[in-house]
N, C-alpha and C positions, 0 to 999 in steps of 0.2 A: 505493499501500500505506499509505501513512505513513509518518509519519516516528520510529513506534513499530513499526514492522515487525519483527518476530522475538524480541519483550518477551511472555515467557512468564508469566501469571499465571495462578493462582489462585482464587477467589472463594467464599466463602462466604457462602450466599445470607445475606441481613441486604434489611433495607429501606430506605426513605430515601436518604440520603448516603451510606450504605460503595455503591449501586446507582451512584449517578451520579458519586462516580468514577468505580465500574468502564468510565460507560459513557462518558467524556471520555475513557479510556483506550483503549477499546474502538476509539469513534470517526478516534483517530487510530493504528492502527495494531497495537496491543497483541493477543496470540493468548490470550483468555479461557476460561478453564473454571467455569462459575456450579455451585456444589454444591448439590443442591439437595438438601432432606431428601424421605430415600424414600417420604413417605406425601403427600408437596406437590403439587397439583392430578394427581392419576394420570389418566392418561383426561380433563386434558379442553384443551379447544386453546388454541394457546398466546397469553399476555396482551397484548392490544394497547397494550403499556408501553412505551416509549422509554424509558424508565432499562432495560430488558433486554436492549434492545439488541444485536447483533454480535457474539456470542456461544454456544459449545457449554452444553449442558447436558448434567449425571448427574445421576442422583434415591441416593445414598448414605444409609444407615442410621447417624448418626455416635455411635449410643448401644452398637453394636454392634462387637467390637473389629477384626470383620476388615476390617469397613468404615472403620474410624478406620486401617488400617492399606493400605486404601488408597490414602483419602489422601495418609500419607505417603509413599505411591509416587509419586503426583505431584507434589511437593512437593518431590522427590527433583531435580526435572527442571525446574522452572520458576524465577523469576526474583523475585516480589512474589507474597506472600498478605497479601488483604481480608478485614479479616473486622469486623462492626459491631455486637459481641454486647458485653453489660455485660461488666466486670474481672472474671476470673474462672472465664468460664461454658468457652472453649474449651480451658482449664489442666483443669478435672474433665472433661473428654470426655478429656483426652489431647495433645491438637493447639494446646497453646500455645506461646510461642517457642519454649522448653526443648527441648522433644525437634523439635520442627522443625529449628532449627538445628541440631541437631545430626543432622541426616539430607541440613541443607544447608546449610555456616555462611555462600554467599555469598543467601541470601534474608533479602530486606527483607521484613517481617512487618510492616503497615501495618492499624492500630488507628484505628476510630470510634466512638466515645465522646461523650455529650453534657458529662458532669460532666471526664474523664478517667481514666487508670487508675489515682490515687489522690487523697486529701482527701478529707473526710468526707462528701463528697455522691458519689462516684465507685458504689456499688454500689446506691444508688438511680434509680427510673424517673425518666425525664423524657420532654418532648419540647421542640420549636422554641421557642416562647414559653417554654420554662419559663428553658433557658439564654441566649435574649438579654433578658433579664429579669437575671438574674442579673449580666448582664458590663455592666448597664446603657445596653444599645441599648431597648429598650424603653419605658423611662421617658421619652425624647426623641423619639417620632415618636405623633404625634398634633397634635387641633385644641390650642390655645392654651385653658387652660385645660377641658379634655376629657380623658376619660380614655386611657389609652397603649392605642393600636391593632395588633393583629398584623400585618406585612408580609406576610399570608399566611406562608410557613415558610422563602422566601425566602433568608436569612441565617445563620437556625441551623443548619439542612439541606446549605444548597446552597451560598452562598456563603461560611461564617465554617466549613463540615464538609466534605462532598464533595471540595467545590474545594483547601481546606486538603490535606486526606487524598491530594489527588491531587501537589501542590507537594509535597510532604514525599515522599512513595514516591518521585518523580522525582529528588530533590535526593539521597535516600537510594543511588537507583539509580547515580548520577555517581560519590557516592563509593566505592559497590562497585566500579563499573570499575578505583579507584585503588589501593582497599587488596585487596579480596579478600576480604572483611568482610562480610557481613551488617548487620542494626540492624532495633531496636524502632522502630515509627512510630506515636505517641504522638498524634494525631489529636482536640481534644477543640471541642469546638462554643463553648462557653462561653471558649474561647481563642484563639477563630479570629473568634463578634464581637468581642472586643475590640480582635483584630488590626485589624477594619474600623472599631474609631475611631480610628485611630493619629490624622486629619487633624484629627478633634473634643479631645482631648488636646492636641496643640498648640497651638487656637484659645484650649481655656478655660486654657492658661496665657499669653496673649494677652491675657486681657482680650475675645476677642471670642467669648463663650460663655455661655448662658447654660442651667443644669443647669434642665430647668421641659421638663415636655410640648408640644412643637409651639413653643417659645420662638426655635426658631436659623431663622436666613436662609433656610438650605437643608430646614428641614421645615414651611416653607408661613407658615412669618412673616411673611412681605417681600412686599411687595403684586408684587412682579416677579417673584419664587420664587414659582408658587403656577396652579391649576389654576382657570379660569373659565367661567362658562357662557355657552355661543350661542343663538341667539336660537330654534337648534331644539333648546331643551334636551341638548344633545349638551356636548362638552371638549374645551378648547384647555389644552393645559398651555405656561407664559413661564415659561423661565428666563435672562432677561437683568440676569445678573449684571452685567457693566462698563455702565460709566459709556456707553462709543461702543454697545452693543450696548441699553443700557436708552434712547438715545437713537432709535435706529432705529426700536424698540419702539415707543416714543412718536408715533410721525413716521406709522409702519405703521395706528397705532389712530386719527388726525388731535386726538391732545392737546396741547401744547405744553412743548414742551422746559425753555422756562425757566422754568415757572413751577414746576418739579418742581427744581431742578436744584438744591435745599439737599436734595433726599432722601440721607443718608446711604447710601453703598457700605463693609462692608456689612455696618454695625453694626444690630443691631433694638428698635426699640421699638415697636413695633403699636400702644402707644396714643399716640401723637403726633398734633396735629392732620393736622398733613405726612403723616401717611401712611394714617391713615386716610382724609383726603382720596384721596391717590391711589389707594389698594381703588377702593373706590365710582367714581372717576373706571373707570379699566380697570375694570372692572367693567361700568359700562353701557357703551361706547364698545365691547366681548366682546360684550354680549345683542342689539347694533344690529345683524348678522350671522350666520350657518350658518357650522356649522361648514365646512364645502367653500367659501363664498363668503371665508372666513379662509384656510381653505389655497391657496387661489387670489393672493390677498395676498403670502402670509407665509411660506407654505414655501420655504425656497431658496435666504434673505437674511439677515441678521446677526440679526435680531432675536430669534435663537433660541426658536424657536417651531417647535410640535410637535400637531397633533389627536392628541386623547386616545381612542383605537381600543381596540376589542378585538381578542379572541386573534383569533376572524375574521378581521376587518375587516385583523387587522395584518399575519393571510399574503396579504392582497389590497394593500397597500398597493405603488404602484408603485417602491420603492425596497426593500422587502424583496425583490419582485418579481425585481428586475433582478442583488440583490447573489446569487441564491438560496434566503435564508436559513431558507426552510422548507424541506421536502419531502414528498413520501408517500410513508410505506410501506406495503402491500400496506391500502390504505383510509386510513392515520390519518395525517393533519397532524400537523408535527413539528421540532422545531429540527432545522436541516441543524449537519454536524459545526462545531467551531472551537475554536479561533482554525484562520486558515487558510496555507497553506506554499505557498512559490511553486515548490517543487523535489520537495517528498514532501505531494502532496496527500491529503488523505484520502476514500476513498472513499464510493460510497452505501449507507450503512447497510442490512445487511441485519434483517429482522423479529425479533422474539425465538423463541424457538425452545419447542418443549412443553417441562417437565418431565421431564428423564430420558430427554429423543429422542435423545441423542451417547452413553451411556453406553457400549454396548457399541465405537464407533468408536472413544471417548475411549482408552479402558481396553484395546484392543487397538493403538493408536499408544505408549501405555507401557511396551507390552513381556506384556500378560497373555493369555494363550490360552485360544483359546473354550473349552479345561474349564474352566478357571479360571476364565472369567465366570460361565460356568453354574454352578459351584461356589459361586461369592458370592452370586451370584442368592437357590438353594436352601437359602442361608445365613439368607435376610436380611438380608444384607449393601447387596444392591441390589434395587433392584426395573426 
């Protein structure tokens, strides 16, 4: 059932980081009801979206007073509410923290936004690229002398957003078990992205950091932490940060360790003669063999090596296969639940449901009679 079995969550449908948070919690056993808009995807098949797996779906018109009352009734019986709208949207609908906590004083009210619930940018639109730009993250990612490069939407939306909200929700749940009181969790992607920079704030204080695009040793500026093209025009990733691992890398590449012993760790100065020569030597060595040949030579050693795989290739790699890192749900290959638990393992995920597929069953469990459900549907509160 997973370690979160018994935790009940109401999720107001949104996109990106909020449903990612819900996926993480549902994967670990939380029972989640997703509130879809009454007009959303009606009569359409279930979406093949792993972010929406493992929860039931009901369709409610949140602009209908009776529909709002339905959601408040569900909130009375749950532990957590998750929402991902701009500040003030749910307040205008009558589902802000005040009425929800009045109905359920133990409720953890989880809010996912880009800029946060306050501050001059709070009401403005934005996306991952904007939030990581303001946090100082985007400026660091790219090639030396090049422009900043968006790292997909992994940092703001998911690492600094949905994962941060999941962490905050679980912390607030633990506290509520002791105090008997709920609270609001304000998870902002700009804050979470900044938190992911913690190590680099420390490196900056120690003089081990350059505040420039692509100029830090973990950004690809160091020849021993970068990607290189192979003979068959594929790529391998090298991350031999420590001297002992660097020595093994050079040995596997057929390069002389003593010749490059003066290369500093982890100071970054890509313009020095030694660094230019080292990068050129590594590139030439890697280009002499195919990616698969390098895998046979280096995988499983301390050379800190990995092939750069496509998403499709990653699902077939022996290590990922052995760990069951991918699962196939209704023909959709996707991430398996993580992390893993020794005593309360997560179950195989269930495919997403059609919008509103569970409306009647969920409301019946919440105490609504068949007549009440029919009346709500006739009023337009439900579909």
